A tleap script that builds the chain and sets N, CA, C and O, in Angstrom:
source leaprc.protein.ff14SB
mol = sequence {
  NMET PRO VAL SER THR SER LEU PRO ARG HIE
  GLN LEU MET HIE ASN PHE MET ASP PHE LEU
  GLU ARG LEU THR LEU GLY ARG LYS LEU ARG
  TYR GLY MET GLY ALA LEU LEU GLY ILE VAL
  LEU LEU LEU SER THR HIE ALA ILE TYR SER
  THR HIE LYS GLN ALA GLY GLN LEU ARG ASP
  MET TYR THR GLN THR LEU LEU GLY LEU SER
  VAL THR LYS GLU ALA HIE ILE HIE LEU MET
  GLU VAL GLY ARG ASP LEU ARG GLN MET LEU
  LEU ALA ARG ASN ALA SER GLU ARG ALA ASP
  ALA ARG ARG ALA LEU ASP HIE SER ARG LEU
  GLU LEU GLN ARG ASN MET ASN ASP SER CASN
}
set mol.1.N position { 34.776 174.895 76.160 }
set mol.1.CA position { 34.969 173.901 77.189 }
set mol.1.C position { 34.058 172.719 76.888 }
set mol.1.O position { 32.841 172.882 76.801 }
set mol.2.N position { 34.648 171.502 76.723 }
set mol.2.CA position { 33.829 170.339 76.383 }
set mol.2.C position { 32.955 169.929 77.558 }
set mol.2.O position { 33.343 170.026 78.722 }
set mol.3.N position { 31.782 169.477 77.213 }
set mol.3.CA position { 30.831 169.036 78.236 }
set mol.3.C position { 31.057 167.553 78.471 }
set mol.3.O position { 31.052 166.762 77.527 }
set mol.4.N position { 31.254 167.176 79.717 }
set mol.4.CA position { 31.493 165.786 80.074 }
set mol.4.C position { 30.160 165.072 80.226 }
set mol.4.O position { 29.276 165.518 80.958 }
set mol.5.N position { 30.034 163.953 79.520 }
set mol.5.CA position { 28.792 163.181 79.612 }
set mol.5.C position { 28.921 162.042 80.611 }
set mol.5.O position { 27.953 161.319 80.846 }
set mol.6.N position { 30.098 161.868 81.205 }
set mol.6.CA position { 30.280 160.780 82.161 }
set mol.6.C position { 29.673 161.158 83.510 }
set mol.6.O position { 29.543 162.330 83.863 }
set mol.7.N position { 29.318 160.135 84.225 }
set mol.7.CA position { 28.717 160.327 85.544 }
set mol.7.C position { 29.796 160.593 86.576 }
set mol.7.O position { 30.939 160.171 86.402 }
set mol.8.N position { 29.448 161.285 87.641 }
set mol.8.CA position { 30.427 161.476 88.723 }
set mol.8.C position { 30.825 160.117 89.306 }
set mol.8.O position { 30.111 159.126 89.154 }
set mol.9.N position { 31.945 160.094 89.955 }
set mol.9.CA position { 32.503 158.866 90.482 }
set mol.9.C position { 31.555 158.175 91.468 }
set mol.9.O position { 31.371 156.959 91.400 }
set mol.10.N position { 30.970 158.924 92.358 }
set mol.10.CA position { 30.085 158.299 93.359 }
set mol.10.C position { 28.842 157.704 92.696 }
set mol.10.O position { 28.293 156.714 93.179 }
set mol.11.N position { 28.400 158.307 91.592 }
set mol.11.CA position { 27.237 157.779 90.880 }
set mol.11.C position { 27.600 156.458 90.176 }
set mol.11.O position { 26.803 155.520 90.147 }
set mol.12.N position { 28.802 156.403 89.616 }
set mol.12.CA position { 29.254 155.172 88.982 }
set mol.12.C position { 29.347 154.039 89.994 }
set mol.12.O position { 28.940 152.911 89.716 }
set mol.13.N position { 29.880 154.344 91.150 }
set mol.13.CA position { 29.997 153.324 92.187 }
set mol.13.C position { 28.616 152.866 92.640 }
set mol.13.O position { 28.392 151.678 92.870 }
set mol.14.N position { 27.707 153.800 92.766 }
set mol.14.CA position { 26.337 153.470 93.176 }
set mol.14.C position { 25.683 152.555 92.132 }
set mol.14.O position { 25.028 151.575 92.485 }
set mol.15.N position { 25.866 152.883 90.839 }
set mol.15.CA position { 25.315 152.048 89.771 }
set mol.15.C position { 25.933 150.653 89.775 }
set mol.15.O position { 25.239 149.660 89.562 }
set mol.16.N position { 27.223 150.584 90.016 }
set mol.16.CA position { 27.898 149.291 90.068 }
set mol.16.C position { 27.379 148.448 91.233 }
set mol.16.O position { 27.137 147.250 91.084 }
set mol.17.N position { 27.213 149.074 92.372 }
set mol.17.CA position { 26.701 148.342 93.544 }
set mol.17.C position { 25.262 147.860 93.280 }
set mol.17.O position { 24.907 146.744 93.660 }
set mol.18.N position { 24.448 148.685 92.638 }
set mol.18.CA position { 23.080 148.261 92.292 }
set mol.18.C position { 23.118 147.054 91.354 }
set mol.18.O position { 22.342 146.110 91.500 }
set mol.19.N position { 24.038 147.107 90.392 }
set mol.19.CA position { 24.179 145.983 89.455 }
set mol.19.C position { 24.532 144.697 90.210 }
set mol.19.O position { 23.956 143.640 89.954 }
set mol.20.N position { 25.486 144.801 91.142 }
set mol.20.CA position { 25.891 143.620 91.905 }
set mol.20.C position { 24.759 143.090 92.782 }
set mol.20.O position { 24.601 141.878 92.929 }
set mol.21.N position { 23.981 143.988 93.358 }
set mol.21.CA position { 22.874 143.550 94.219 }
set mol.21.C position { 21.794 142.829 93.435 }
set mol.21.O position { 21.115 141.963 93.986 }
set mol.22.N position { 21.617 143.159 92.178 }
set mol.22.CA position { 20.587 142.525 91.360 }
set mol.22.C position { 20.998 141.151 90.831 }
set mol.22.O position { 20.154 140.387 90.364 }
set mol.23.N position { 22.272 140.842 90.903 }
set mol.23.CA position { 22.746 139.552 90.400 }
set mol.23.C position { 22.332 138.421 91.334 }
set mol.23.O position { 22.168 138.613 92.539 }
set mol.24.N position { 22.168 137.245 90.750 }
set mol.24.CA position { 21.867 136.069 91.572 }
set mol.24.C position { 23.161 135.607 92.233 }
set mol.24.O position { 24.259 135.981 91.821 }
set mol.25.N position { 23.004 134.793 93.259 }
set mol.25.CA position { 24.169 134.302 93.998 }
set mol.25.C position { 25.099 133.495 93.077 }
set mol.25.O position { 26.320 133.621 93.168 }
set mol.26.N position { 24.539 132.690 92.215 }
set mol.26.CA position { 25.346 131.885 91.288 }
set mol.26.C position { 26.197 132.753 90.376 }
set mol.26.O position { 27.368 132.453 90.144 }
set mol.27.N position { 25.617 133.820 89.860 }
set mol.27.CA position { 26.376 134.728 88.987 }
set mol.27.C position { 27.454 135.473 89.766 }
set mol.27.O position { 28.564 135.669 89.273 }
set mol.28.N position { 27.122 135.884 90.975 }
set mol.28.CA position { 28.127 136.571 91.799 }
set mol.28.C position { 29.320 135.653 92.037 }
set mol.28.O position { 30.471 136.080 91.955 }
set mol.29.N position { 29.027 134.370 92.338 }
set mol.29.CA position { 30.098 133.412 92.571 }
set mol.29.C position { 30.920 133.189 91.294 }
set mol.29.O position { 32.147 133.115 91.356 }
set mol.30.N position { 30.257 133.082 90.150 }
set mol.30.CA position { 30.974 132.890 88.892 }
set mol.30.C position { 31.861 134.096 88.572 }
set mol.30.O position { 33.012 133.935 88.167 }
set mol.31.N position { 31.326 135.289 88.752 }
set mol.31.CA position { 32.139 136.493 88.497 }
set mol.31.C position { 33.320 136.566 89.467 }
set mol.31.O position { 34.435 136.912 89.076 }
set mol.32.N position { 33.065 136.240 90.726 }
set mol.32.CA position { 34.140 136.258 91.724 }
set mol.32.C position { 35.224 135.243 91.390 }
set mol.32.O position { 36.414 135.548 91.468 }
set mol.33.N position { 34.807 134.024 91.014 }
set mol.33.CA position { 35.786 132.999 90.658 }
set mol.33.C position { 36.540 133.388 89.382 }
set mol.33.O position { 37.741 133.146 89.270 }
set mol.34.N position { 35.841 133.982 88.439 }
set mol.34.CA position { 36.506 134.438 87.214 }
set mol.34.C position { 37.552 135.501 87.510 }
set mol.34.O position { 38.658 135.465 86.971 }
set mol.35.N position { 37.192 136.450 88.373 }
set mol.35.CA position { 38.152 137.495 88.743 }
set mol.35.C position { 39.343 136.886 89.483 }
set mol.35.O position { 40.488 137.267 89.244 }
set mol.36.N position { 39.070 135.942 90.380 }
set mol.36.CA position { 40.132 135.278 91.129 }
set mol.36.C position { 41.051 134.500 90.192 }
set mol.36.O position { 42.273 134.568 90.324 }
set mol.37.N position { 40.472 133.764 89.249 }
set mol.37.CA position { 41.293 133.032 88.280 }
set mol.37.C position { 42.110 133.978 87.405 }
set mol.37.O position { 43.250 133.671 87.057 }
set mol.38.N position { 41.539 135.119 87.051 }
set mol.38.CA position { 42.291 136.114 86.269 }
set mol.38.C position { 43.492 136.628 87.034 }
set mol.38.O position { 44.578 136.771 86.471 }
set mol.39.N position { 43.307 136.907 88.311 }
set mol.39.CA position { 44.414 137.389 89.147 }
set mol.39.C position { 45.481 136.309 89.278 }
set mol.39.O position { 46.674 136.593 89.167 }
set mol.40.N position { 45.052 135.071 89.515 }
set mol.40.CA position { 46.004 133.961 89.628 }
set mol.40.C position { 46.775 133.788 88.323 }
set mol.40.O position { 47.983 133.554 88.347 }
set mol.41.N position { 46.099 133.900 87.199 }
set mol.41.CA position { 46.754 133.775 85.901 }
set mol.41.C position { 47.797 134.869 85.699 }
set mol.41.O position { 48.904 134.598 85.235 }
set mol.42.N position { 47.446 136.095 86.043 }
set mol.42.CA position { 48.406 137.199 85.914 }
set mol.42.C position { 49.627 136.985 86.812 }
set mol.42.O position { 50.764 137.168 86.379 }
set mol.43.N position { 49.380 136.598 88.061 }
set mol.43.CA position { 50.497 136.388 88.986 }
set mol.43.C position { 51.386 135.222 88.558 }
set mol.43.O position { 52.611 135.308 88.648 }
set mol.44.N position { 50.777 134.141 88.096 }
set mol.44.CA position { 51.589 133.000 87.672 }
set mol.44.C position { 52.388 133.323 86.405 }
set mol.44.O position { 53.528 132.882 86.264 }
set mol.45.N position { 51.800 134.084 85.491 }
set mol.45.CA position { 52.529 134.499 84.290 }
set mol.45.C position { 53.724 135.368 84.668 }
set mol.45.O position { 54.815 135.208 84.122 }
set mol.46.N position { 53.514 136.273 85.592 }
set mol.46.CA position { 54.606 137.133 86.057 }
set mol.46.C position { 55.694 136.298 86.734 }
set mol.46.O position { 56.881 136.544 86.520 }
set mol.47.N position { 55.308 135.322 87.542 }
set mol.47.CA position { 56.288 134.470 88.231 }
set mol.47.C position { 57.102 133.654 87.231 }
set mol.47.O position { 58.315 133.514 87.388 }
set mol.48.N position { 56.450 133.117 86.212 }
set mol.48.CA position { 57.166 132.336 85.202 }
set mol.48.C position { 58.145 133.229 84.445 }
set mol.48.O position { 59.279 132.825 84.190 }
set mol.49.N position { 57.724 134.421 84.089 }
set mol.49.CA position { 58.596 135.364 83.393 }
set mol.49.C position { 59.804 135.722 84.267 }
set mol.49.O position { 60.940 135.735 83.793 }
set mol.50.N position { 59.548 136.010 85.539 }
set mol.50.CA position { 60.641 136.383 86.443 }
set mol.50.C position { 61.623 135.237 86.628 }
set mol.50.O position { 62.833 135.459 86.659 }
set mol.51.N position { 61.121 134.025 86.749 }
set mol.51.CA position { 61.985 132.859 86.902 }
set mol.51.C position { 62.844 132.661 85.661 }
set mol.51.O position { 64.034 132.365 85.763 }
set mol.52.N position { 62.241 132.824 84.496 }
set mol.52.CA position { 62.983 132.686 83.237 }
set mol.52.C position { 64.086 133.748 83.140 }
set mol.52.O position { 65.208 133.456 82.725 }
set mol.53.N position { 63.753 134.961 83.523 }
set mol.53.CA position { 64.723 136.058 83.466 }
set mol.53.C position { 65.873 135.806 84.434 }
set mol.53.O position { 67.033 136.019 84.084 }
set mol.54.N position { 65.561 135.352 85.654 }
set mol.54.CA position { 66.602 135.056 86.637 }
set mol.54.C position { 67.493 133.912 86.173 }
set mol.54.O position { 68.707 133.951 86.372 }
set mol.55.N position { 66.903 132.898 85.557 }
set mol.55.CA position { 67.700 131.773 85.057 }
set mol.55.C position { 68.699 132.256 84.011 }
set mol.55.O position { 69.848 131.813 84.000 }
set mol.56.N position { 68.275 133.151 83.141 }
set mol.56.CA position { 69.186 133.711 82.145 }
set mol.56.C position { 70.311 134.508 82.782 }
set mol.56.O position { 71.464 134.413 82.361 }
set mol.57.N position { 69.977 135.289 83.792 }
set mol.57.CA position { 70.997 136.073 84.480 }
set mol.57.C position { 71.984 135.166 85.216 }
set mol.57.O position { 73.186 135.432 85.216 }
set mol.58.N position { 71.491 134.111 85.833 }
set mol.58.CA position { 72.379 133.164 86.511 }
set mol.58.C position { 73.286 132.446 85.516 }
set mol.58.O position { 74.465 132.223 85.793 }
set mol.59.N position { 72.737 132.089 84.364 }
set mol.59.CA position { 73.534 131.427 83.339 }
set mol.59.C position { 74.653 132.362 82.854 }
set mol.59.O position { 75.792 131.927 82.683 }
set mol.60.N position { 74.333 133.626 82.638 }
set mol.60.CA position { 75.344 134.595 82.209 }
set mol.60.C position { 76.419 134.781 83.274 }
set mol.60.O position { 77.608 134.829 82.961 }
set mol.61.N position { 75.998 134.886 84.534 }
set mol.61.CA position { 76.938 135.069 85.627 }
set mol.61.C position { 77.853 133.844 85.766 }
set mol.61.O position { 79.053 133.985 85.997 }
set mol.62.N position { 77.281 132.651 85.624 }
set mol.62.CA position { 78.056 131.416 85.699 }
set mol.62.C position { 79.086 131.364 84.576 }
set mol.62.O position { 80.235 130.985 84.800 }
set mol.63.N position { 78.677 131.742 83.377 }
set mol.63.CA position { 79.588 131.745 82.228 }
set mol.63.C position { 80.735 132.720 82.455 }
set mol.63.O position { 81.891 132.398 82.180 }
set mol.64.N position { 80.420 133.905 82.953 }
set mol.64.CA position { 81.467 134.895 83.204 }
set mol.64.C position { 82.429 134.413 84.289 }
set mol.64.O position { 83.634 134.646 84.196 }
set mol.65.N position { 81.907 133.748 85.308 }
set mol.65.CA position { 82.752 133.233 86.381 }
set mol.65.C position { 83.686 132.155 85.852 }
set mol.65.O position { 84.875 132.148 86.170 }
set mol.66.N position { 83.148 131.242 85.043 }
set mol.66.CA position { 83.994 130.189 84.471 }
set mol.66.C position { 85.055 130.771 83.556 }
set mol.66.O position { 86.199 130.315 83.559 }
set mol.67.N position { 84.684 131.772 82.776 }
set mol.67.CA position { 85.650 132.412 81.895 }
set mol.67.C position { 86.762 133.068 82.714 }
set mol.67.O position { 87.940 132.971 82.369 }
set mol.68.N position { 86.377 133.733 83.795 }
set mol.68.CA position { 87.371 134.367 84.671 }
set mol.68.C position { 88.309 133.345 85.288 }
set mol.68.O position { 89.515 133.578 85.366 }
set mol.69.N position { 87.766 132.210 85.729 }
set mol.69.CA position { 88.604 131.165 86.303 }
set mol.69.C position { 89.552 130.578 85.258 }
set mol.69.O position { 90.709 130.282 85.555 }
set mol.70.N position { 89.055 130.413 84.043 }
set mol.70.CA position { 89.885 129.872 82.972 }
set mol.70.C position { 91.048 130.811 82.658 }
set mol.70.O position { 92.186 130.369 82.498 }
set mol.71.N position { 90.759 132.095 82.572 }
set mol.71.CA position { 91.804 133.083 82.279 }
set mol.71.C position { 92.831 133.111 83.409 }
set mol.71.O position { 94.033 133.199 83.159 }
set mol.72.N position { 92.357 133.037 84.648 }
set mol.72.CA position { 93.259 133.042 85.801 }
set mol.72.C position { 94.154 131.809 85.796 }
set mol.72.O position { 95.349 131.901 86.078 }
set mol.73.N position { 93.573 130.655 85.474 }
set mol.73.CA position { 94.354 129.420 85.423 }
set mol.73.C position { 95.419 129.495 84.334 }
set mol.73.O position { 96.563 129.097 84.555 }
set mol.74.N position { 95.047 130.007 83.149 }
set mol.74.CA position { 96.024 130.147 82.073 }
set mol.74.C position { 97.143 131.104 82.465 }
set mol.74.O position { 98.312 130.843 82.182 }
set mol.75.N position { 96.792 132.204 83.112 }
set mol.75.CA position { 97.811 133.169 83.542 }
set mol.75.C position { 98.760 132.510 84.547 }
set mol.75.O position { 99.969 132.739 84.507 }
set mol.76.N position { 98.213 131.701 85.438 }
set mol.76.CA position { 99.041 131.005 86.426 }
set mol.76.C position { 100.015 130.055 85.729 }
set mol.76.O position { 101.188 129.984 86.097 }
set mol.77.N position { 99.532 129.333 84.732 }
set mol.77.CA position { 100.393 128.408 83.982 }
set mol.77.C position { 101.507 129.172 83.276 }
set mol.77.O position { 102.667 128.762 83.316 }
set mol.78.N position { 101.158 130.280 82.631 }
set mol.78.CA position { 102.171 131.068 81.916 }
set mol.78.C position { 103.170 131.687 82.894 }
set mol.78.O position { 104.352 131.817 82.574 }
set mol.79.N position { 102.710 132.060 84.056 }
set mol.79.CA position { 103.612 132.617 85.067 }
set mol.79.C position { 104.600 131.556 85.545 }
set mol.79.O position { 105.776 131.852 85.756 }
set mol.80.N position { 104.130 130.333 85.714 }
set mol.80.CA position { 105.034 129.238 86.102 }
set mol.80.C position { 106.059 128.979 84.998 }
set mol.80.O position { 107.226 128.705 85.281 }
set mol.81.N position { 105.619 129.066 83.735 }
set mol.81.CA position { 106.546 128.882 82.615 }
set mol.81.C position { 107.613 129.969 82.608 }
set mol.81.O position { 108.779 129.688 82.329 }
set mol.82.N position { 107.229 131.204 82.911 }
set mol.82.CA position { 108.199 132.301 82.973 }
set mol.82.C position { 109.230 132.014 84.054 }
set mol.82.O position { 110.430 132.185 83.838 }
set mol.83.N position { 108.757 131.577 85.220 }
set mol.83.CA position { 109.683 131.251 86.311 }
set mol.83.C position { 110.625 130.107 85.945 }
set mol.83.O position { 111.822 130.163 86.226 }
set mol.84.N position { 110.075 129.075 85.318 }
set mol.84.CA position { 110.898 127.931 84.904 }
set mol.84.C position { 111.953 128.370 83.890 }
set mol.84.O position { 113.124 128.006 84.004 }
set mol.85.N position { 111.527 129.158 82.895 }
set mol.85.CA position { 112.470 129.604 81.868 }
set mol.85.C position { 113.525 130.533 82.444 }
set mol.85.O position { 114.672 130.513 81.997 }
set mol.86.N position { 113.163 131.337 83.418 }
set mol.86.CA position { 114.139 132.223 84.071 }
set mol.86.C position { 115.169 131.396 84.827 }
set mol.86.O position { 116.362 131.694 84.771 }
set mol.87.N position { 114.726 130.367 85.530 }
set mol.87.CA position { 115.659 129.485 86.241 }
set mol.87.C position { 116.592 128.773 85.249 }
set mol.87.O position { 117.796 128.663 85.480 }
set mol.88.N position { 116.011 128.294 84.145 }
set mol.88.CA position { 116.833 127.633 83.130 }
set mol.88.C position { 117.893 128.573 82.579 }
set mol.88.O position { 119.026 128.167 82.317 }
set mol.89.N position { 117.513 129.836 82.406 }
set mol.89.CA position { 118.480 130.810 81.883 }
set mol.89.C position { 119.599 131.044 82.890 }
set mol.89.O position { 120.764 131.168 82.513 }
set mol.90.N position { 119.240 131.106 84.189 }
set mol.90.CA position { 120.260 131.343 85.212 }
set mol.90.C position { 121.169 130.124 85.402 }
set mol.90.O position { 122.340 130.269 85.753 }
set mol.91.N position { 120.630 128.930 85.172 }
set mol.91.CA position { 121.410 127.709 85.371 }
set mol.91.C position { 122.161 127.266 84.110 }
set mol.91.O position { 122.876 126.265 84.132 }
set mol.92.N position { 122.000 128.002 83.030 }
set mol.92.CA position { 122.645 127.610 81.769 }
set mol.92.C position { 124.158 127.614 81.926 }
set mol.92.O position { 124.729 128.486 82.581 }
set mol.93.N position { 124.810 126.600 81.300 }
set mol.93.CA position { 126.262 126.438 81.454 }
set mol.93.C position { 127.056 127.189 80.386 }
set mol.93.O position { 128.225 127.522 80.581 }
set mol.94.N position { 126.401 127.449 79.256 }
set mol.94.CA position { 127.131 128.167 78.205 }
set mol.94.C position { 126.183 129.159 77.522 }
set mol.94.O position { 124.998 129.233 77.848 }
set mol.95.N position { 126.724 129.908 76.584 }
set mol.95.CA position { 125.981 130.989 75.937 }
set mol.95.C position { 124.841 130.464 75.077 }
set mol.95.O position { 123.791 131.103 75.011 }
set mol.96.N position { 125.008 129.323 74.417 }
set mol.96.CA position { 123.944 128.804 73.550 }
set mol.96.C position { 122.750 128.325 74.386 }
set mol.96.O position { 121.598 128.552 74.016 }
set mol.97.N position { 123.030 127.661 75.513 }
set mol.97.CA position { 121.929 127.248 76.411 }
set mol.97.C position { 121.210 128.481 76.969 }
set mol.97.O position { 119.986 128.517 77.094 }
set mol.98.N position { 122.029 129.493 77.298 }
set mol.98.CA position { 121.448 130.729 77.839 }
set mol.98.C position { 120.588 131.415 76.783 }
set mol.98.O position { 119.531 131.954 77.110 }
set mol.99.N position { 121.016 131.405 75.536 }
set mol.99.CA position { 120.256 132.022 74.451 }
set mol.99.C position { 118.949 131.251 74.220 }
set mol.99.O position { 117.898 131.855 74.002 }
set mol.100.N position { 119.022 129.915 74.269 }
set mol.100.CA position { 117.807 129.108 74.126 }
set mol.100.C position { 116.829 129.398 75.267 }
set mol.100.O position { 115.628 129.553 75.047 }
set mol.101.N position { 117.357 129.467 76.470 }
set mol.101.CA position { 116.503 129.739 77.633 }
set mol.101.C position { 115.922 131.149 77.537 }
set mol.101.O position { 114.782 131.383 77.937 }
set mol.102.N position { 116.707 132.081 77.008 }
set mol.102.CA position { 116.231 133.463 76.850 }
set mol.102.C position { 115.085 133.521 75.834 }
set mol.102.O position { 114.111 134.244 76.048 }
set mol.103.N position { 115.187 132.779 74.745 }
set mol.103.CA position { 114.098 132.729 73.754 }
set mol.103.C position { 112.836 132.122 74.370 }
set mol.103.O position { 111.725 132.605 74.155 }
set mol.104.N position { 113.037 131.056 75.138 }
set mol.104.CA position { 111.889 130.427 75.804 }
set mol.104.C position { 111.261 131.390 76.812 }
set mol.104.O position { 110.038 131.458 76.941 }
set mol.105.N position { 112.112 132.134 77.526 }
set mol.105.CA position { 111.608 133.118 78.489 }
set mol.105.C position { 110.825 134.216 77.780 }
set mol.105.O position { 109.746 134.601 78.231 }
set mol.106.N position { 111.358 134.719 76.677 }
set mol.106.CA position { 110.657 135.757 75.915 }
set mol.106.C position { 109.323 135.245 75.385 }
set mol.106.O position { 108.320 135.959 75.399 }
set mol.107.N position { 109.325 133.997 74.916 }
set mol.107.CA position { 108.082 133.393 74.417 }
set mol.107.C position { 107.051 133.264 75.557 }
set mol.107.O position { 105.873 133.568 75.368 }
set mol.108.N position { 107.495 132.818 76.720 }
set mol.108.CA position { 106.584 132.667 77.865 }
set mol.108.C position { 106.028 134.012 78.313 }
set mol.108.O position { 104.847 134.130 78.638 }
set mol.109.N position { 106.886 135.018 78.326 }
set mol.109.CA position { 106.412 136.361 78.698 }
set mol.109.C position { 105.389 136.881 77.684 }
set mol.109.O position { 104.390 137.499 78.052 }
set mol.110.N position { 105.658 136.620 76.408 }
set mol.110.CA position { 104.731 137.046 75.356 }
set mol.110.C position { 103.374 136.346 75.520 }
set mol.110.O position { 102.325 136.976 75.386 }
set mol.111.N position { 103.406 135.048 75.808 }
set mol.111.CA position { 102.157 134.298 76.027 }
set mol.111.C position { 101.410 134.829 77.246 }
set mol.111.O position { 100.186 134.961 77.226 }
set mol.112.N position { 102.154 135.132 78.306 }
set mol.112.CA position { 101.526 135.691 79.515 }
set mol.112.C position { 100.880 137.033 79.201 }
set mol.112.O position { 99.751 137.291 79.616 }
set mol.113.N position { 101.592 137.889 78.468 }
set mol.113.CA position { 101.051 139.202 78.115 }
set mol.113.C position { 99.837 139.060 77.207 }
set mol.113.O position { 98.855 139.782 77.377 }
set mol.114.N position { 99.888 138.144 76.246 }
set mol.114.CA position { 98.762 137.903 75.359 }
set mol.114.C position { 97.537 137.427 76.155 }
set mol.114.O position { 96.409 137.852 75.905 }
set mol.115.N position { 97.791 136.545 77.107 }
set mol.115.CA position { 96.700 136.046 77.956 }
set mol.115.C position { 96.069 137.179 78.765 }
set mol.115.O position { 94.847 137.252 78.897 }
set mol.116.N position { 96.908 138.052 79.300 }
set mol.116.CA position { 96.388 139.175 80.098 }
set mol.116.C position { 95.614 140.157 79.218 }
set mol.116.O position { 94.605 140.711 79.654 }
set mol.117.N position { 96.075 140.379 77.984 }
set mol.117.CA position { 95.361 141.271 77.071 }
set mol.117.C position { 94.043 140.672 76.614 }
set mol.117.O position { 93.056 141.393 76.465 }
set mol.118.N position { 94.010 139.365 76.390 }
set mol.118.CA position { 92.773 138.693 75.965 }
set mol.118.C position { 91.721 138.695 77.058 }
set mol.118.O position { 90.525 138.658 76.766 }
set mol.119.N position { 92.146 138.737 78.305 }
set mol.119.CA position { 91.178 138.720 79.409 }
set mol.119.C position { 90.447 140.045 79.545 }
set mol.119.O position { 89.365 140.096 80.129 }
set mol.120.N position { 91.019 141.112 79.019 }
set mol.120.CA position { 90.366 142.425 79.113 }
set mol.120.C position { 89.460 142.554 77.966 }
set mol.120.O position { 88.791 143.577 77.820 }
savepdb mol mol.pdb
quit
C-alpha cells in the first residue's frame, strides 16, 4: 500500500488561508484582478466560439432551406408543363399534333421525375 505524502484537505485549506493572510493588500488585489481577468477571458472565449458555431449552423440551415425552395419551385414549374402538355394533347386536332404533344408530355414527366429524384 503506497504511503501518501500529501496533506489532508483541511490542512491544505489552512495553509492556503495562512498564505493569503500573509499577503499585502496590493498583492491580494492583483491576484484577485488576475483571477477575475482569467475568468472573463475564459467566458469571452467560450462566447466567441459558441457564436461562431451558431453562425455556421444558421448558414447551413439557410442553405438547406434555399435548396428546398429551389427544388419545390422547379417541381412546380415541371408540374405546370405536364398540365400544359396534357391539355395540348387533348386539344390536338390530328394524330401528328397528338403525337407531338405526347412526346412533350413524356419529356415533361421525365423532367418532373428527375427533379423529384434529385431532391432526395
